[in-house]
N, CA, C and O of each residue as an XYZ file, in Angstrom:
296
protein
N      19.123     31.685     19.125
C      20.176     30.897     18.617
C      19.991     30.297     17.180
O      19.469     29.184     17.111
N      20.357     30.907     16.070
C      20.121     30.444     14.811
C      21.019     29.202     14.220
O      22.104     28.962     14.749
N      20.650     28.587     13.351
C      21.607     27.395     13.145
C      22.510     28.132     11.501
O      21.870     28.732     10.637
N      23.440     27.983     11.450
C      24.071     28.538     10.140
C      23.757     27.357      9.229
O      23.284     26.265      9.543
N      24.237     27.956      7.653
C      24.222     27.218      6.451
C      24.959     26.104      6.835
O      24.583     24.932      6.807
N      25.994     26.528      7.184
C      27.133     25.002      7.347
C      26.817     23.837      8.204
O      27.077     22.653      7.993
N      26.143     24.441      9.318
C      25.730     23.383     10.465
C      24.297     22.465      9.787
O      24.122     21.263      9.987
N      23.373     23.354      8.966
C      22.520     22.531      8.388
C      23.292     21.720      7.163
O      22.805     20.639      6.830
N      24.391     22.165      6.529
C      24.861     21.248      5.555
C      25.300     19.803      6.183
O      25.024     18.701      5.709
N      26.120     20.105      7.471
C      26.439     18.749      8.244
C      25.388     17.816      9.005
O      25.468     16.642      9.368
N      24.256     18.884      9.126
C      23.274     17.797      9.511
C      22.580     17.011      8.324
O      22.050     15.905      8.432
N      22.659     17.649      7.360
C      21.909     16.842      6.124
C      22.726     15.705      5.795
O      22.208     14.604      5.611
N      23.889     15.881      5.715
C      25.146     14.879      5.329
C      24.953     13.830      6.201
O      25.091     12.736      5.653
N      24.637     13.787      7.558
C      24.792     13.078      8.794
C      23.636     12.449      8.606
O      23.721     11.241      8.828
N      22.473     12.865      8.242
C      21.204     12.198      7.958
C      21.236     11.236      6.634
O      20.687     10.136      6.699
N      21.853     11.639      5.491
C      22.147     10.924      4.573
C      23.219      9.360      4.972
O      23.135      8.186      4.611
N      24.005      9.981      5.716
C      25.206      9.093      6.174
C      24.802      7.661      6.946
O      25.124      6.485      6.776
N      24.030      8.291      7.776
C      23.466      7.279      8.826
C      23.006      5.950      8.102
O      23.622      4.885      8.061
N      21.857      6.239      7.574
C      21.060      5.130      7.008
C      21.903      4.426      5.574
O      21.805      3.270      5.162
N      22.678      5.478      5.049
C      23.488      5.013      3.719
C      24.577      4.364      4.014
O      25.158      3.856      3.055
N      25.009      4.234      4.996
C      26.615      3.284      5.084
C      25.780      1.863      5.472
O      26.180      0.912      4.801
N      25.002      1.626      6.158
C      24.596      0.265      6.980
C      23.888     -0.221      5.186
O      24.322     -1.220      4.613
N      23.157      0.384      4.761
C      22.596     -0.163      3.232
C      23.600     -0.758      2.456
O      23.492     -1.922      2.069
N      24.964      0.234      2.092
C      25.826     -0.244      1.352
C      26.629     -1.450      1.737
O      27.069     -2.344      1.013
N      26.727     -1.280      3.049
C      27.543     -2.749      3.402
C      26.756     -3.747      3.319
O      27.351     -4.808      3.133
N      25.370     -3.834      3.403
C      24.537     -4.680      3.480
C      24.340     -5.309      2.227
O      24.122     -6.512      2.079
N      24.455     -4.159      1.014
C      24.084     -4.699     -0.550
C      25.406     -5.049     -0.624
O      25.333     -6.161     -1.145
N      26.788     -4.779     -0.405
C      27.870     -5.413     -1.138
C      28.055     -7.165     -0.145
O      28.562     -8.174     -0.635
N      27.664     -7.088      0.825
C      27.563     -8.230      1.276
C      26.606     -9.409      1.165
O      26.756    -10.457      1.793
N      25.629     -9.162      0.332
C      24.401    -10.096     -0.230
C      24.702    -11.349     -0.715
O      23.669    -12.010     -0.827
N      25.838    -12.037     -1.100
C      26.035    -12.790     -1.664
C      26.600    -13.877     -0.378
O      26.537    -15.104     -0.453
N      27.151    -13.106      0.783
C      27.456    -13.906      1.687
C      26.292    -14.037      2.659
O      26.186    -14.950      3.478
N      25.278    -12.863      2.461
C      24.544    -12.977      3.472
C      23.333    -14.367      2.977
O      22.578    -15.038      3.680
N      23.561    -14.383      1.639
C      22.329    -15.378      1.123
C      23.017    -17.031      1.086
O      22.333    -18.045      0.950
N      24.446    -17.003      1.236
C      24.853    -18.299      1.465
C      24.718    -18.627      3.134
O      24.552    -19.797      3.481
N      24.798    -17.516      4.170
C      24.783    -17.891      5.192
C      23.309    -18.408      5.754
O      23.090    -19.284      6.590
N      22.337    -17.552      4.999
C      20.902    -18.048      5.323
C      20.387    -19.198      4.236
O      19.218    -19.495      3.989
N      21.455    -19.692      3.726
C      21.007    -21.015      2.689
C      19.750    -20.731      2.090
O      18.818    -21.535      2.084
N      19.699    -19.176      1.397
C      18.633    -18.998      0.704
C      18.787    -18.981     -0.789
O      19.841    -18.465     -1.162
N      17.981    -19.426     -1.740
C      17.929    -19.174     -3.085
C      17.968    -17.799     -3.744
O      17.456    -16.939     -3.028
N      18.386    -17.401     -4.790
C      18.363    -16.016     -5.632
C      17.001    -15.614     -5.462
O      16.665    -14.462     -5.185
N      16.261    -16.528     -5.623
C      14.511    -16.032     -6.013
C      14.152    -15.351     -4.641
O      13.399    -14.408     -4.398
N      14.957    -16.154     -3.799
C      14.146    -15.677     -2.150
C      14.871    -14.529     -1.931
O      14.278    -13.521     -1.546
N      16.045    -14.520     -2.111
C      17.134    -13.168     -1.838
C      16.143    -11.959     -2.564
O      15.731    -10.962     -1.970
N      15.903    -12.265     -3.825
C      14.939    -11.042     -4.668
C      13.908    -10.934     -3.952
O      13.500     -9.791     -3.745
N      13.024    -12.323     -3.235
C      11.872    -11.362     -2.613
C      12.122    -10.542     -1.254
O      11.362     -9.773     -0.667
N      13.385    -10.938     -0.952
C      13.800    -10.127      0.335
C      13.924     -8.645      0.058
O      13.243     -7.726      0.513
N      14.960     -8.611     -0.803
C      14.979     -7.481     -1.301
C      13.812     -6.361     -1.735
O      13.789     -5.151     -1.509
N      13.087     -7.004     -2.270
C      12.010     -6.666     -2.912
C      10.748     -6.189     -1.248
O      10.174     -5.103     -1.166
N      10.680     -6.823     -0.647
C       9.948     -6.950      0.422
C      10.688     -5.172      1.401
O      10.017     -4.249      1.863
N      12.080     -5.318      1.384
C      12.672     -4.336      2.108
C      12.509     -2.739      1.130
O      12.453     -1.632      1.666
N      12.461     -2.956     -0.217
C      11.975     -1.701     -0.976
C      10.378     -1.182     -0.511
O      10.104      0.008     -0.355
N       9.435     -2.255     -0.332
C       7.900     -2.243     -0.293
C       8.032     -1.796      1.077
O       7.405     -0.762      1.305
N       8.751     -2.346      2.174
C       8.553     -1.629      3.523
C       9.098     -0.008      3.617
O       8.590      0.814      4.380
N      10.072      0.246      2.820
C      10.648      1.660      2.619
C       9.324      2.406      2.289
O       8.775      3.138      3.112
N       8.846      2.182      1.049
C       8.007      3.008      0.511
C       6.391      3.075      1.607
O       5.832      4.065      2.081
N       6.133      2.038      1.680
C       5.005      1.841      3.172
C       5.433      3.059      4.073
O       4.655      4.010      4.144
N       6.805      3.095      4.874
C       7.044      3.901      5.489
C       7.007      5.595      5.198
O       6.536      6.400      6.001
N       7.514      5.897      4.079
C       7.452      7.135      3.388
C       6.071      7.491      3.339
O       5.823      8.658      3.641
N       5.139      6.770      3.035
C       3.966      7.113      2.475
C       2.997      7.351      3.924
O       2.112      8.206      3.956
N       3.317      6.463      5.082
C       2.661      6.747      6.363
C       2.982      7.888      7.095
O       2.189      8.624      7.683
N       4.563      8.022      7.001
C       5.289      9.177      7.978
C       4.685     10.403      7.948
O       4.662     11.159      8.919
N       4.122     10.673      6.731
C       3.387     12.096      6.755
C       2.220     12.254      7.584
O       2.030     13.231      8.309
N       1.382     11.194      7.450
C       0.138     11.224      8.098
C       0.560     11.164      9.730
O       0.160     12.075     10.454
N       1.260     10.228     10.215
C       1.656     10.079     11.373
C       2.372     11.658     11.902
O       1.935     12.266     12.878
N       3.078     11.957     11.384
C       3.459     13.392     11.628
C       2.734     14.113     12.171
O       2.735     14.515     13.335
N       1.689     14.427     10.853
C       0.472     15.295     11.105
C      -0.309     14.770     12.145
O      -0.755     15.742     12.754
N      -0.641     13.890     12.582
C      -1.491     13.151     13.653
C      -0.959     13.628     15.250
O      -1.481     14.256     16.171
N       0.274     13.011     15.046
C       1.384     12.925     16.166
C       1.920     14.207     16.661
O       1.967     14.526     17.849
N       2.449     15.147     15.347
C       2.927     16.170     15.546
C       4.744     15.763     15.974
O       5.211     14.736     16.464
N       5.318     16.849     15.608
C       6.732     16.951     15.666
C       7.179     16.766     17.227
O       8.283     16.298     17.505
N       6.225     17.175     18.243
C       6.840     16.788     19.615
C       6.838     15.588     20.035
O       6.790     15.444     21.257
N       6.888     14.404     19.194
C       7.003     12.921     19.761
C       8.125     12.750     20.722
O       8.058     12.169     21.806
N       9.240     13.367     20.157
C      10.554     13.012     20.716
C      10.674     14.042     21.913
O      11.675     14.041     22.630
């Protein structure tokens, strides 16, 4: 069974939509989250910086993990 180009497009759209939607709603609610946590603006900056660093670390380590474990992990 082969997958058509349209199915690949839908799959790729879904892969970008699933993490993008929660991130976009979280970013738009950042001031409310800051007030709820009673955090300062600089602390929120550090939190966002930590999220960015975590994303970069995940991107850099995923290649080695997939190479070591393989794609049959799931």
